[in-house]
C-alpha positions, 0 to 999 in steps of 0.5 A: 682595656689593659692588663693588670699589672698585679695579681692575686697570684702575686700576692700569693707568690710572695706572702703564702708560705707565711701565712701558712706558716702562721696559721692552719689553713683548710685543704680546700683553701689550699686547694684554691691557692694552688690553682690560682698560683699554677693558672695559666702557666706552663704547669697546667700545659698549654695549646699552640695558637697559630694565624690563619693570615701569617706565620705567627704563632705562640703557646697559650697555657690553659687556666685553672677553672676554678671558681675562685679564680680573678682569671676564670670567670669570664669565660664562664660567665659569657656562655651564662647570660647567653644563656639567661637571654633567653629568660628575659622579659619585656617589663621592669626588674628589679634589685633587691638585696638579702642581708645579715646582722654581723651575729649571725655572719659569724656563726655563717663563717663557721658553717658556710654551707649551712648558714648560706643555705638558710640565707638562700632560703629564706630570701627566696621565700620571703619573695615569693610569700609576700609576692603571692599575697593578694595585697601586695601582689598575688601573683609566682614569680621568678627570679634569680639569686647571686650569692656574695659574700665579701666588703670592698675591704674584703670583710666576711659579708655575707649577702644574696643579690636577688634580680626580679622581674616587675611582675607574676602569673596568677593562679588564674594565668593572668599576667599581672604587674606591679606598680610602676617603679615599686615592688613590694614594700622592703619593711615587709621583706627584712621583717618576715626574711628575719622571722625565716631566717631565724626560724630556719638557725633555730632548726638547725642548731637543734638538729645538731647541725651547727659546729661552733667553736673559739669565739662562738663555743659559749653559744654551745649552752642553749640558753646562751644561743637562744639568747643571741637569737632574741638579740637578732630578733629585736633589731631589724635587718637590712633588705636594700631594693635599688631602682628598677633596671631600664630593660632587659638589656641594663639587666644582661649589663648589670648581672656581666657585673655580679655573677661570676665575681670573685672576693677582687678582681686583679684589677683592683690590685694597684700594688705588690711588696714587701711593704704589703698589697694595695688595693682600690676599693669603694666607701658604701658607707661614705657615698661609694666613695672610691678609696685606697688600702693598703693591707699587710699581705698574710691580712690580704691572703687571710681576708680573700680566703674567707671567701672561699665557698664549700665544695659544690656549693650553687652561689647563683640560683633561680627561683619560682617561674626561674626554676628550672623543672617548669622555666620553658613552659612557663617563660613561654606563658609569660611572652604569650600573655605581654604579646612578647617575642623571644628577647634578642639583646645584642650589644652587652661588652663584657671584659676581656676574658683573657690574656689576649684577644682571638685575633691575630696580634701581629698582622691584627687580620687573622684569627688564632686558631689551635693547633693541639693541646700539651699534657695537663702537669697538675690535673688536681689544681683544676678542682672546681670547688 
């Protein structure tokens, strides 16, 4: 796959100073900007690589390792997927998406750690509660949830993607499968998710955990906040269940696209210039139709930085059977009941994670071997916030 010709770093280089002059940018977002600018440049130092079959050598610059950098997610993704392959079961897998109304998304933007945490907790509790009900499945399930906070045009749109095996363990130790092609009723999921989310948000407000400033300042009045919650309780909340995956290999391919994403990848950027930033996006409201958009450079950066997460906030979480404490034991029980060996999926093709392959670009035969490291000049930009 060809390298991207334009990068988020180019946008920061061209419009970053203008953004800083026009509005206040938090220290966390400034760290992300500096990290992306420094990534794979001489600023971070590098290492010498030499071919083991010819005399070719090159200097490869070090990466920033910031989780918001479009160039730094591939290696983490590859290791994470290798670990997840051990968790897969030979059953149908389902993809369930939980999102929130715009009124709550506005509150989330000022209270990311609190409201994103509620989003994770309410969606996970909803899935586990309804799955445990004998009317539906009557079993403990296991799943992982991945937080995305963006739409295709980079607007703030927080939602979680849940990947769930189609079955679970009953209290008496049996495996029970869901109906083929059907997991849980989305209307029931949506109603319970709405109730759990609003209850937790109200509790956070009463504890004084929410910051409400600027356009949200009127919500500091308890009567106004209660009216806002009544308004969102009166509308349906979207829970979307996509068709099931074909099997474990398809699950891994899906996760390869979703788990370690950032708001926009460099390959979606078509042009960066004084007129702005042109990029590809898909119009979900019109049949996923491919489109292009041009945004002023400062507006592009403003939207991109909306999706910087609080430092240390985990955006991939595991629940139920996949919870870290009992994962190995419970998955072994599931495989025994399913008569399934440890899965060994192969052939998952991921996008290249480095600027060049490990094979020597000169002789096309040898492999590049790292010889030595140079000293980092600014370790601060390695911050993984």
